[in-house]
C-alpha positions, 0 to 999 in steps of 0.5 A, a space after each residue: 728339960 734334961 740338964 747336965 748331971 752334977 758329975 758332968 757339970 763338975 767334970 766340965 768345970 775341971 776340964 775348962 779350968 785347965 783350958 780357959 780362954 785367955 784371952 756388907 749385908 748378910 744374905 738370907 737363907 735360900 728360898 728353894 727349901 724351907 728350913 726344918 726344925 727338930 722337935 723341942 722335946 725329942 731326940 728326933 732329927 731328920 737326915 738328908 743324904 749327901 748324894 741327894 744334895 749332889 755333894 762329893 760323897 767320895 771326899 767325906 772320908 778324907 774330911 773325917 780323916 782330917 778332922 780326926 787328925 785335928 783332935 776333933 770330938 764332934 762334927 755336924 753339918 746341917 743343910 736347910 736344918 737337916 743333918 747331912 753329916 754327923 760324926 763323933 770321934 774316939 769315946 765322944 758320942 751324941 750324948 757327950 758334953 763339951 765346953 763352948 769356950 768363947 763360942 758362948 759369947 755369941 749366945 750372950 749377945 743374942 740374950 742381950 738383944 732379948 733383954 733390950 727387946 723386953 725393955 729391960 735395958 738399952 745398949 746405950 745405957 751406961 754399964 754402971 747403971 746395972 753394975 754400980 759405980 766403982 765396977 772398974 778402977 777408972 775415974 767416975 767420968 771415964 767409967 761412965 763412958 762405958 756402955 753395954 754396946 761397948 761390952 758387946 763390941 770389945 771397945 770398952 777401952 779397958 786394958 786387955 794387957 793386964 796380967 789376967 784379962 779374965 779377971 773381973 775385979 775392979 783392980 784388974 779393970 784398968 784404963 787404957 783408952 776412952 771407951 769406943 776408941 779402941 778394939 781389943 778382945 777382952 774376956 772380963 768386960 764380956 763376962 760382966 755382961 752376965 751381971 748386967 743381965 741379972 740386974 736388968 732382969 731380976 733373975 740369975 743369968 742361968 735362969 734367964 738364959 734357960 727361959 728365953 733361949 735354951 728351953 724354947 729351942 730344945 737345947 741341953 746344957 748349963 753355964 758353969 763358973 770356972 774362975 772368973 769365967 762363965 762357960 757354957 757346955 752341952 752336947 754337939 746337937 745343942 750347939 747345932 740347935 743354936 746355930 740353926 736359930 742364928 741361921 733363921 735370924 732369931 726365929 725357931 720354926 714359927 716361934 720368934 725367940 728374938 723379934 728385933 731384926 734390927 738388933 739381930 742384923 746389927 749382931 752379925 754386921 760390923 759393929 765398930 770402925 776398928 775390926 770390920 770382922 767383928 759384930 756383937 760378940 760374933 765373928 764375920 767372914 768376907 770383910 776387907 781385914 780383921 784383928 786377932 785377940 791379944 794383938 793390935 795388928 790389922 791383917 788384910 783379907 777375910 777370916 777364912 777365904 775358903 769359906 763363903 763370904 757371908 759366913 758368920 761365926 761363934 768361935 771359942 778357944 781350942 777350936 770350938 766352932 759354930 759356922 753359919 752360912 745363909 747363902 748355902 743354908 748351912 750350919 757347921 759345928 766342930 767340938 774338940 781339943 785344939 786343932 793345932 796352933 790356935 790363936 784363942 778364938 781364931 786359928 788357921 784351922 778355920 780356913 783349912 777346915 773350910 778347904 776340906 768342906 768345900 771339896 765335899 759341898 762343892 759351892 
């Protein structure tokens, strides 16, 4: 398996250190066409033409012009697993690497499901079972209220309004409310899931991830430490491979990467009573309202009204995007710099982009 070269990893680390994060039921894929999965140890990937799908080919140039104007580096659309659109901008190429930012959260949630399936942990377990007592500044009683499920759902009750909410040191993990009584987008409790998985598996997070996900579906890439954060970086096609795995509900061709369908369905469904648009470290479209990182306001409507309601997403700062649309059997990937006024993982770009995509696909 081809890894980042050391220089690439260092470049990724330096880049991300300047741009780090701050901060109903899903429809099965259509049965009209079987999903295609690219070979694991090959650069081969089958292509389908837009014309063969009756897409509006005349609108594609306009989509690309829009993307280029929004600082995009890579853009891919898969239909039934096959590449329909793939475009790179500037000096970025098919082999270029870029950081996922918080889009990597969704991958960590998926890996947590594998760890539970293997009997290494339970979502109902106290986080302190794996992190030891005193991993926060809370009293023992309040700390013991926090479970792995709370870390997955952004409901730990830890204060996201601290000076640096990436900070994972105990004195940065301050009580705000009892676990399970408040939703707040908070990087630090998520990041510490890495240590939970390491303690449960007896392996480094990097190794466990590579053995359970990356190498089994033919991805490239590495997790790179950047301050308190642990950030994944790869080429765009590796991001598309993970999106295809999500589209097929945890199964890569005939290989079950995550067998626990109840867990997978929970990951892509509303996970708590405060933000219906959030699952297990995964954003959900088509809900009645949503919350944004860093604020407690509840906004009416769905994340991206222009997108299909059944879409679920892995979203990262500066508009790193993995969109999965089961009803259309689509995976859409976007890598690049911020497209405009980004609000951490979410931005107005999501809805704007889907307006452009809709003119091409015509759903």
